ROLO-54811 format. One record per residue (C-alpha): residue in three letters; x, y, z. Coordinates in steps of 0.1 Angstrom, whole numbers, plus 5000, padded with zeros to 4 digits. Example, Ala and Ser with C-alpha at 12.3 -4.5 7.8 and 13.67 -1.06 7.14 Angstrom:
2
ala512349555078ser513749895071
end
This chain:
667
met303237695212asp303137965224phe304237895267ile303438275275gly300538395299lys299937995306lys300137805340phe302137505343ala300537305373glu298237565386arg301537745402tyr304037825376glu303238125358ile304838235321ile306838575316glu308838555291glu311438405272ile314938455286gly317238135265his317237865249gly319337565234gly320037315210met317237075227ala315537305251thr314137685257ile314037885292tyr311138095304lys311338335333ala308238225361lys305638305381asp306138105421val302338235424val302537995457leu306138135471gly305538445456arg309138375437phe310438385406val311738105390ala313137935356val311037705332lys313237505305ile310537325285leu311837025260lys311637165224gln308037035208glu310436855177phe312136615206leu309536495225gly309236235196asp312536195204glu312435885234glu316835955244phe316136255239thr313236235264asn314736025286arg318236225289phe315936575298thr314336415326ala317836265331glu319336625339ala316836615368gln317336345380ala321036445377ala321136755396ala317636735415ala320436535445leu322736765441ser323237125463ser325737395462gln325837725464asn327537665429leu324937495414val322437605399ala318937495417ile316137215410tyr312637265427asp310737015403val309936855370gly306536775355thr304636715319tyr301937015307leu299836975270gly302336645266asn305836905272asn308036815295tyr309437105324ile311937135345val311937375371met315037555383glu316937855404phe316038205388val319838375388asp319738765382gly322438815362ile324538645332thr325738375316leu330138395318lys330238395283glu328538695272tyr330938805307ile334238705288lys332838915253gln332439245281lys335339215298ala338338965279pro340738935287leu339938945327glu342039075357trp343938685368lys342038705399glu339438755391ala338938425365val341338195395val338138285419ile335338235390ala337237905387thr337037835420gln333537865426val333237625393leu335437375407gln333237395441gly329837335425ile331437085399ser333236925432his330536855454ala328736735420his332036445411lys331436345449arg327836225445gly329436035411ile327736275385val330036385360his329036735343arg330436655305asp329237025292ile331437205309lys331437575289pro331237945303gln327037965288asn326937705310ile328537905341met325438225352leu327438445370thr324938705391arg324439045400ala326838995435gly329438775416ile328438425423ala328738165400lys326437895394val327337585368met324137505348asp323037265326phe323536935337gly321036765303ile324536545292ala325036485326arg326336065336ala327035885364thr331235775366ser330535445357ser328135465326his329035445290thr329435765270met326535925260lys326235965224ile323236045190gly324035835164asp327835885157thr328836255172thr329336195213ile327436465227gly328836795236ser330037095225val333537115207his335537425215tyr335237265257phe335436945252ser338236655267pro340736475240glu338636105258gln335136295245ala336436375211arg337236025207gly333635895220lys335935755247his335535705284thr334735995302asp335136135340glu336036375364arg339536435344ser336736575311asp335436825333ile338936925342tyr340136915312ser336737205299leu337537385326gly341037435319val339737615281val337037795296leu340037945322tyr342337965292glu339538155276met339238415304leu343138515309thr343638575271gly340538635258lys340738375232leu339837985225pro342937775225phe341337555195asp339437665164gly338537645132asp335937615102ser333937335113pro333837165136ile335836805132ser338937015122val338737205163ala337636815179met341436685156met342736975170his341536915204leu343736525200gln347036665179gln348437025190ile349037195220pro347837525228glu349637855220asn351337955254pro348238185277lys351238385288asp352638475252ile349038575246asn348938785279ile352538905293ala349838945324ile349338545331pro351638545362leu353438215351ala351937965381ile348538035366asn350337985330asp351137615345ile348637495358val346237565325gln348637375309lys347937095332ala344837105333met344337035296arg346936815291lys346036555265glu346236215278thr344336215316ser346636065337glu349036375329arg345936625341tyr344536705378gln343236375388thr339836575411ala338836895413glu340036985447glu344136975435leu343337165403trp341337415434lys344637395455asp347137535437leu344737805421asn344337895458asp347637865459ala348838075425leu346338405448ser348738355471asn352438305451pro352338435414asp354938375403ile356238055421ser354637765402pro352737495421val352937235398arg353936895400glu353936595378asn351636325380thr353636005400ile353835715367asn352635375376ser355135075375asp351934915353glu351635125331thr352535165300arg356135385294ile358335515259met361435325263thr364835375247pro365235145205leu367434895209lys370034945181pro368634835142leu369134545130val369834505086arg368334235065met370734035044lys370033935009glu366733824999asp368533474988glu370433445015glu368733265048ala366033475069ile368433565095phe369233905111thr372734035118glu374534355133pro374934635109gln379034585097glu381234855096tyr382235015062val385234925043pro386335145012his387734874988thr390735074965arg391734934929lys394934804948val393034604978arg390534444952arg393434344932asp395234174966leu392134014972glu393033854939lys396133744947lys395533644975gln393033364962lys396433224946gln398733264974lys400132994998pro398933005026lys402033165044glu401333445020arg397933455021glu398633535056glu400933845048ile398333975028glu395334005050glu397534125077lys398834405051tyr395734445039glu394134505073glu396734745087lys395435015048ser391834925059lys392535075091lys394135385081leu391535455052asn389435415078lys391035665096val391535875072ala387935915062lys386535935097ile389136295096ser387836385070phe384036385069ser383936525110val386436825093leu384036845063gly380636815086val382037145109leu382337315072ile379537295062leu377537385100phe380237735100val378437785070ile375037725074ala375137895103tyr377138185092ala373838205059leu371938245086phe372938455115pro375238615105gly374738855133trp377038585156phe379738625139gln379739035143pro380239205172his377539365190asn376639605219thr373739565251met372239705270glu369939745302val366339675302pro364640025312asn361440045335leu358440115311val355540055338gly353940375345gln354940565320asn352440645285ile352940375257thr352840655231asp355740805245val358240515251gln357540425218ser358040685208gln361340675216tyr362340305213asn362040325178gly358540295174asn356739975183lys359939735164asn361039715200val358139755223lys354939565217ile351839605232thr350739185245ala347339235267glu345539545272gln343139545300thr340639795324asp342539945352asp340440175380thr343340335389ser345540365358ala344540645329gln344240475294gly347740365275thr349440345308ile352240015305leu351239785337ser353739555330gln356639425309asp358639065300pro361539145298glu361639305337ser364139595339gly367939545353ile368939345332ser370939425302leu370339155264arg371939215236thr370239555211pro367939595198ile366039445223ala361739395218ile359839505249lys356339315252val353739555278gly350139555293val349039835285ser345939955306asn342740045292gly341540355315pro338440305337gln335540045325thr332940285313met329840215304thr325940355299leu324440425333pro320340175327asp317240405343tyr316640345375thr313740555383gly310640385396lys312840135416asp313640025457gln316040255466asn318039895482thr318139745452val319540055432ser322240135452thr323539725453asp323139705414leu325040065410glu327839955436asn328539615422met329139835383gly332039995406leu329740315410lys329740495446val325740655455thr325040915470thr321040985482thr318741255485ser314941255500ser311641475483ser308641395491ser306141315469pro301841245469thr302341005436thr305840845446pro305440555478glu308240635501gly311740415490ile311140395455val313940615431met312840945421gln315141125400met319141045388ser321641245381pro323941165356thr321041085340pro319940745328gly321940655291ser324640855301thr327940785300val329940645331lys333140515343thr333840335375gly334340485406asp331840795394thr329540905419ile325640925414thr322941025432ile319540955436thr316941075447val314440855467ser310840975475ser310240985515gly306140955507ser303941185512gln301841385544gly298041345533ala295241255555gln294041025569ile290840945547met288440675550met288340315523pro285540355506gly284340055493leu284839935456ile283839505457gly281439535429met282839775407lys284339745374ser287839755373asp287640085359asp285040255379ala286940115412ile290340345395thr287740655392ala286640565427leu289740595446lys291040905424asn288441105434val289640985470asn293841115463leu293840735470tyr295940515435val295440145422gly298839915430ala298739535425lys295939385405thr295039035402tyr292338815384gln290838535392asp287438335383ser284638425401asn280638415400tyr281138765395asp280738945361ala284138995343asp286239305350val283939305380val286639455411ile285939095442ser288239225464gln289939505479ser293439495499val292039715525ala288839685536lys286239905535gly285640185563ser289440105575thr292140505580ile294340485552thr296740725543glu296540945512tyr298640915479ser298540495489thr298040245465val295039975473asp295539655455leu292339495432val291739185430ile289239105398ser286838865386thr287938725355gly284038585343lys282738245337ala280338165306pro278438455294ser275538485313thr272438765315ala272338865350thr275639005378pro275238735404ala275138885445pro278138995456pro279038665474thr279038765519thr283038885526tyr284538895562ser286939185566gly289539185596thr292939295606ile296239145617lys299639305635val302539245629thr305539355647ile308139515627pro312039445632gln314239655653thr317139525640ala317639755611ala316440125602gln313939905575thr312739615566thr310739495534ile307239265544lys304639125524val301638935534leu300538665516val296538495520gly295838195505gly299238255482lys297938645467thr299938895488val297839195504tyr300539375518asp303939405501gly306439735517thr309039845533cys308739935567asn310540195589ala311540015630thr310640375642asp306940265635lys306339965659thr303939805638leu301739715610ser298039705608val297639505576pro293539505568ile292639135552thr289039035535ser287338725526thr285138515515asn285838255544lys285738355582gln288838235588val291938285569thr296138165576ala299038455568gln302038425558ile304638685566tyr307438695552phe310838995566asn313339125536gly311438745516ile312438515543leu309138365563gln309338425596gln305938285605thr302538195599val298838255617pro295438205614val293338475615ala289538535625leu287138685601asn284038915610
end
């Protein structure tokens, strides 16, 4: 079903699809009551008949609606539209962490830690309320333009006391990020989220997943059986403290991991201050838990035809021919002679044992010597040492040329750096100043130079929004102004460099902002009852422009103007914009009904003096009658209002925040 243009609950108007997952599609929508954008998640139609899926979908709203944290995507509403289950949630203007990793990986370690600590704030809030997310992954973490991380999608969250959720024999979750206990289909708790976040942190720091394979089953088995490659071996720029924290978060056994989100958050916070000192401490072992004990000495079973008993292994006694003859004679000797022979036998046996032991020891040493010489001949040759040079700050090409190409100097990490030219060495391992046997091998982290990007087109957008976006991209902004009879005040008209140009972090972008027009004051014409095209022409004839056009059912014919934001006969500045409300019509009729009686009036708004400019929006009956930016020097704002009702209520917003609700009587 195509939901674009549909209005759910007579309130949420679907605008466009912005994403989809395994069980739902997400749309951007407009909340026409509160005048804000929201995200609407709609369960896919193929799952409508699946009771288990619909229950899980409903559980998402029930689980997340009870949570309130700036690091969790808020849930606003839940309902059904034409049999389709949907959830209304906060619209996050940004990108997923997965997209961000693809653009910038590996991330600078401090940035990765900041993102991880924000995620921990969110899941800690959920854990304290008995909710485990169970699907922590970069695709379920949003990054706003302001750099705030928000966790979303509690579709497979569950209470910590409930059983593991499955569909058939398949464990719910994302195989590259889920914990060993999820792979086994066993009980999960808060420590499962900590393992998954450890995988996310690993990916941010190294740019790769700890485990990857040809099939989900092979990846799951890796989570159960394999130890991931040391993060610091992939990216030498990762400090020791962060390396150890990631490893502990991804321990196979839950008892060996961080036990709470707060524990992990504390170690990450400590690492920011002391990155070279590991804060990781091993968990205390409970004496009641199963432990690996030192095995006892093995026992040897006797021959099958003997009694079923076990005995300690006996010392080996070599039997020479002469000893065997003595043993045979012993059976025929008298007791005294037999004793003499036994003593002689024991003495010879001891001597033979001693000789055998010495011989085997010498032979073992010789064998080890031969093996070592074959494998490591350099150990037996004279060698030289040299002091490790300081390569930080030098160009990688020059260094590799000087030190015998890339055999001795290996690039193990590359990262953007606003202050270093491309190819500059930022770090090295081992550090300079220590002496090592030659030849030496040095791993280095190299700068990619400042980050480059394509400059977006911001012409036609509000100055404050443009400046904030450009600064968040690491660009500097300068502003010039110019009057315009066609562009409203505060709107960007031009950019330098031009949109589409390639720029780098730290570049300066000049934006030209409209200062508005100095047009004359004219009388507003009456447009109600006119066709929309005729009304637009009438506005142009007096140097006015149409602003927002909204549509509403009425007794007028379709495409007829039924309301205007500036009342007929009011004074308005030349080149201003006028919003129109246009009829959608009803059942076809042969005659145009008489226009309803309209009432008009004016509401005065006191402009705040705490800032140079304030964005002011006025709503009447859920419809915007004014939306613009006012200067503090103007003191007050007069907003004309027309309505078919004599008594209306106006809602006044400053910078998007509701300030007051005012009753207005119209004449």
